[in-house]
C-alpha positions as CSV (number, residue, x, y, z in Angstrom):
1,M,13.2,-167.6,90.0
2,A,14.6,-171.0,89.1
3,K,12.7,-172.5,92.0
4,K,9.4,-171.1,90.7
5,N,10.1,-172.4,87.2
6,I,10.8,-175.9,88.6
7,I,7.6,-175.8,90.6
8,I,5.6,-174.7,87.5
9,L,7.2,-177.3,85.3
10,G,6.8,-180.0,87.8
11,S,3.1,-179.2,88.4
12,L,2.5,-179.1,84.7
13,I,4.1,-182.5,84.2
14,L,2.3,-184.1,87.1
15,A,-1.1,-182.6,86.0
16,T,-0.6,-183.9,82.5
17,I,0.3,-187.4,83.7
18,F,-2.7,-187.5,86.1
19,G,-5.0,-186.2,83.4
20,I,-3.9,-188.5,80.6
21,Y,-3.1,-191.7,82.6
22,G,-5.7,-191.2,85.4
23,Q,-7.9,-194.0,84.2
24,G,-5.1,-196.6,84.2
25,M,-3.7,-195.3,87.5
26,S,-7.1,-195.6,89.1
27,Y,-7.3,-199.3,88.1
28,Y,-3.7,-199.8,89.4
29,L,-4.5,-198.1,92.7
30,N,-7.6,-200.2,93.1
31,E,-5.7,-203.4,92.6
32,N,-2.6,-202.6,94.7
33,L,-3.6,-200.1,97.4
34,V,-7.1,-200.1,98.9
35,E,-9.9,-201.9,97.1
36,I,-12.4,-199.2,96.6
37,A,-14.2,-198.4,93.4
38,P,-11.8,-197.1,90.8
39,I,-14.1,-194.2,90.1
40,Y,-13.2,-192.6,93.4
41,Y,-9.5,-192.8,92.5
42,L,-10.3,-191.3,89.1
43,T,-12.2,-188.5,90.8
44,F,-9.4,-187.7,93.1
45,L,-6.8,-187.8,90.2
46,T,-9.0,-185.6,88.0
47,I,-9.5,-183.0,90.7
48,L,-5.8,-183.0,91.5
49,S,-4.9,-182.6,87.8
50,V,-7.2,-179.6,87.4
51,F,-5.9,-178.1,90.6
52,L,-2.3,-178.5,89.5
53,Y,-3.0,-176.8,86.2
54,F,-4.7,-174.0,88.0
55,I,-1.7,-173.5,90.3
56,S,0.8,-173.6,87.5
57,F,-1.3,-171.0,85.5
58,V,-1.5,-168.7,88.6
59,L,2.2,-169.0,89.3
60,T,3.1,-168.3,85.7
61,Y,0.7,-165.2,85.7
62,L,2.3,-163.9,88.9
63,Q,5.8,-164.4,87.5
64,Y,4.8,-162.7,84.2
65,K,3.2,-159.8,86.1
66,K,6.3,-159.3,88.3
67,H,8.7,-159.2,85.3
68,R,6.4,-157.5,82.8
69,N,8.6,-154.4,82.5
70,N,11.3,-156.4,80.8
71,K,9.4,-156.4,77.5
72,N,9.7,-160.2,77.5
73,K,7.1,-161.9,75.4
74,L,8.1,-165.4,76.6
75,G,6.0,-165.1,79.7
76,L,2.9,-164.1,77.7
77,Y,3.5,-167.0,75.3
78,S,3.9,-169.4,78.1
79,L,0.6,-168.3,79.6
80,Y,-1.1,-169.0,76.2
81,A,0.6,-172.4,76.0
82,I,-0.4,-173.4,79.5
83,G,-3.9,-172.3,78.8
84,C,-4.2,-174.3,75.6
85,I,-2.6,-177.5,77.1
86,C,-4.6,-177.1,80.3
87,S,-7.9,-176.6,78.7
88,I,-7.5,-179.6,76.3
89,I,-6.3,-182.1,78.8
90,A,-8.5,-180.9,81.7
91,L,-11.6,-181.0,79.6
92,Q,-10.7,-184.5,78.3
93,S,-10.1,-185.8,81.8
94,V,-13.3,-184.2,83.1
95,F,-15.2,-185.7,80.2
96,I,-13.9,-189.2,81.0
97,L,-14.8,-188.7,84.6
98,A,-18.3,-187.7,83.7
99,M,-18.6,-190.8,81.5
100,W,-17.5,-192.9,84.4
101,W,-20.1,-191.4,86.8
102,G,-22.8,-192.0,84.2
């Protein structure tokens, strides 16, 4: 169970970093890795961020469903928290990506 919690927390942290700092990271990758248009790096980071949020939500739901009989409301609250954080940051990063694509 601790391993799943670490995976969920790690994917949430990575997704948040990619979602918030994706624009700066795409410029950095453009300058230091392969010189392609930064929009392609931003597209990859945005898709990766949304995918990591989705994986963390699914893993949290599966963990909640498995331990639902314990009458523990923490799993339900964590689903709501992940949903709120995920929706705000993912929509913001998708909006930025849409503005970059024009």
